[in-house]
C-alpha positions in Angstrom: -11.2 2.3 5.1 -7.7 2.2 6.4 -4.9 4.2 4.8 -3.3 0.8 3.9 -6.3 -0.5 2.1 -7.1 2.9 0.5 -3.7 2.9 -1.1 -4.9 -0.1 -3.2 -7.9 1.7 -4.6 -8.2 1.2 -8.3 -4.8 -0.6 -8.2 -5.6 -2.9 -11.2 -6.5 0.2 -13.3 -3.3 2.0 -12.4 -1.3 -1.2 -13.3 -3.3 -1.3 -16.6 -4.3 -4.9 -15.9 -7.4 -5.5 -18.1 -10.1 -8.1 -17.5 -9.8 -9.6 -21.0 -6.0 -10.1 -20.5 -6.3 -12.1 -17.3 -4.2 -15.3 -17.4 -2.6 -14.4 -20.7 1.2 -14.1 -21.3 3.5 -13.2 -24.1 6.4 -15.1 -25.6 8.7 -12.8 -23.7 6.8 -13.6 -20.5 7.1 -17.4 -21.2 10.8 -17.1 -21.9 11.3 -15.2 -18.6 9.2 -17.5 -16.5 10.9 -20.6 -17.9 14.3 -19.1 -17.2 13.4 -18.3 -13.6 11.9 -21.7 -12.9 15.0 -23.3 -14.3 17.1 -21.1 -12.0 15.0 -22.5 -9.1 15.7 -26.1 -10.1 12.3 -26.6 -11.8 13.2 -27.6 -15.3 9.5 -28.0 -16.1 6.2 -26.9 -14.4 4.6 -30.1 -15.5 3.3 -32.1 -12.6 4.5 -29.5 -10.0 2.4 -28.1 -7.3 2.9 -24.3 -7.2 1.6 -21.7 -4.9 1.8 -18.0 -5.9 1.5 -15.1 -3.5 -0.1 -12.2 -5.3 -1.0 -13.5 -8.7 -1.9 -10.0 -10.1 -3.4 -10.3 -13.5 -2.5 -14.0 -13.7 0.3 -14.1 -16.3 2.4 -16.6 -14.3 -0.6 -18.6 -13.4 -1.7 -18.9 -17.0 1.8 -19.9 -18.1 2.3 -22.7 -15.5 -1.2 -24.0 -15.9 -0.6 -24.3 -19.7 2.5 -26.3 -18.8 0.9 -28.9 -16.6 1.2 -27.4 -13.1 -1.2 -27.8 -10.3 -1.6 -24.1 -9.4 -2.9 -22.3 -6.3 -2.7 -18.6 -5.7 -3.8 -15.7 -3.5 -4.5 -12.0 -3.8 -5.8 -9.2 -1.6 -7.5 -7.3 -4.5 -11.1 -8.3 -4.8 -11.3 -7.4 -8.5 -8.4 -9.7 -9.3 -9.8 -12.5 -7.1 -13.1 -12.3 -9.1 -11.2 -12.4 -12.4 -9.2 -15.4 -11.1 -12.3 -17.4 -10.2 -13.9 -16.7 -13.5 -10.7 -17.9 -15.1 -10.8 -21.1 -13.0 -7.9 -20.6 -10.7 -7.6 -22.3 -7.3 -7.8 -19.2 -5.1 -6.7 -19.3 -1.5 -6.9 -16.7 1.2 -3.1 -16.9 1.7 -0.5 -19.3 2.9 -2.3 -19.8 6.2 -5.4 -21.1 4.4 -3.2 -23.5 2.5 -1.8 -24.8 5.7 -5.2 -25.0 7.3 -6.5 -27.1 4.4 -3.9 -29.8 5.4 -1.6 -29.1 2.5 1.5 -29.1 4.7 4.7 -30.1 3.0 3.0 -30.8 -0.3 4.2 -27.9 -2.6 7.2 -27.9 -4.9 7.4 -24.1 -5.1 6.2 -20.9 -3.6 6.4 -18.0 -6.0 6.2 -14.3 -5.3 6.9 -11.9 -8.2 6.9 -8.2 -7.1 4.9 -8.9 -3.9 7.1 -9.0 -0.8 7.9 -5.3 -1.0 4.3 -4.7 -0.2 4.7 -6.3 3.2 6.3 -5.2 6.4 9.5 -7.0 7.4 7.9 -9.1 10.2 5.2 -10.1 7.7 7.9 -11.2 5.2 9.5 -13.4 7.9 6.1 -14.9 8.8 5.5 -15.6 5.1 8.8 -17.4 4.9 8.1 -19.5 8.0 4.6 -20.4 6.7 6.1 -21.3 3.3 8.7 -23.5 5.0 5.8 -25.5 6.4 4.0 -25.5 3.1 6.9 -26.8 1.0 8.0 -30.4 0.7 11.6 -31.1 1.6 13.7 -29.8 -1.3 10.9 -27.3 -2.3 11.8 -23.8 -3.2 10.8 -20.1 -2.8 11.3 -18.0 -5.9 10.8 -14.3 -5.4 11.5 -11.1 -7.3 11.7 -7.7 -5.4 13.3 -4.3 -5.9 17.0 -4.6 -5.1 17.8 -3.0 -1.8 21.4 -3.3 -2.8 21.1 -0.9 -5.7 20.5 2.8 -6.2 18.6 1.8 -9.3 16.0 -0.1 -7.2 14.8 3.2 -5.6 12.8 4.2 -8.7 10.8 0.9 -8.5 10.5 0.9 -4.7 9.4 4.5 -4.4 7.3 4.3 -7.6 4.4 2.6 -5.8 2.8 4.0 -2.6 1.8 0.4 -1.5 5.5 -0.6 -1.1 6.6 -1.0 2.5 9.9 -2.9 2.8 13.1 -3.0 0.9 15.5 -5.9 1.2 19.1 -6.3 0.1 21.1 -9.5 -0.4 22.4 -9.5 3.2 18.9 -9.1 4.7 17.7 -12.0 2.5 20.5 -14.2 3.8 19.6 -13.2 7.4 15.9 -14.0 6.9 16.8 -17.4 5.3 19.0 -18.2 8.3 16.3 -17.3 10.7 13.6 -19.4 8.9 15.5 -22.5 8.1 16.1 -22.1 4.4 19.3 -22.6 2.4 20.1 -19.8 0.0 20.4 -21.1 -3.6 20.8 -17.9 -5.5 20.5 -14.2 -5.2 21.0 -12.2 -8.4 19.7 -10.1 -11.2 16.5 -11.2 -13.0 17.1 -13.5 -15.9 17.2 -11.9 -19.3 16.8 -14.8 -21.8 18.3 -14.3 -25.3 17.2 -17.4 -27.2 14.0 -17.9 -29.1 13.0 -14.2 -29.2 14.6 -13.2 -32.5 18.1 -12.0 -33.5 17.5 -8.3 -32.9 16.2 -8.8 -29.4 19.0 -11.3 -28.7 21.6 -8.8 -29.8 20.1 -6.0 -27.7 19.8 -8.2 -24.6 23.4 -9.4 -25.1 24.5 -5.8 -25.0 22.4 -5.1 -21.9 23.8 -8.1 -20.1 27.4 -7.0 -20.8 26.7 -3.4 -19.8 25.1 -4.6 -16.5 28.0 -6.9 -15.7 30.5 -4.1 -16.3 28.6 -1.5 -14.2 27.9 -4.0 -11.4 31.6 -5.0 -11.2 32.6 -1.3 -11.0 30.1 -0.3 -8.4 30.8 -3.4 -6.2 34.6 -2.8 -6.5 34.4 0.9 -5.7 31.6 1.0 -3.1 31.4 -2.6 -1.7 35.1 -3.7 -1.5 34.4 -6.2 -4.3 31.6 -8.0 -2.4 28.8 -9.2 -4.6 25.7 -7.0 -4.6 22.8 -7.0 -7.0 23.0 -3.7 -8.8 20.1 -4.2 -11.2 16.8 -2.5 -10.3 15.2 -5.8 -9.3 16.8 -8.9 -7.7 15.6 -12.5 -7.7 16.3 -14.9 -4.9 15.8 -18.7 -4.5 15.6 -20.3 -1.1 15.4 -24.1 -0.6 13.9 -26.1 2.2 16.6 -28.6 3.2 16.2 -32.3 2.5 16.8 -34.1 5.8 
């Protein structure tokens, strides 16, 4: 077994992903997924064809399927693949397999939550190029990664031995330019406030204000006022141009 593969040994146990919870999501998850899809220009998952790289324990898959999406996903973890097949997911071997099955230019979105940091930079670029072919014109990539802009992203990036590449805002723009995508958004993960109760809304409102103040100060002091994503994670949306 290679060192790379051995690093994933018992990964699902370390992440505390239980078999009985596969495909389930909480109201907080639902609120977050809806907010990020809206950010990507998908006001609803209903009727959309969505491919997810690295579905983990299936929370996003379960959410979009319950909202009328046609979902396809891939994983490298055999335990999670087995769970997904029992759950009834359309499991692919990766973006290459989707392209080989003649699904070129047929997807509305390619999603990767907490996945791209597990790849080397050349593999990230290859993923973007393959995703460009997979997406219809106007289709989007929605991804969340540890923020390479931020000192607070280090705890997440270095907290998992399977992480291999860190990207900041500038690197994302560079990759987008090299792979034909338009950059729609690069910013902090959404923190929805509505529909989760007044106490959580108040708490999140305080967090958002504090994050905005800290980010403004750090960017002013260290980055000459240039926008950088100072939260621990960042989310980016890339769009395939409509020609």
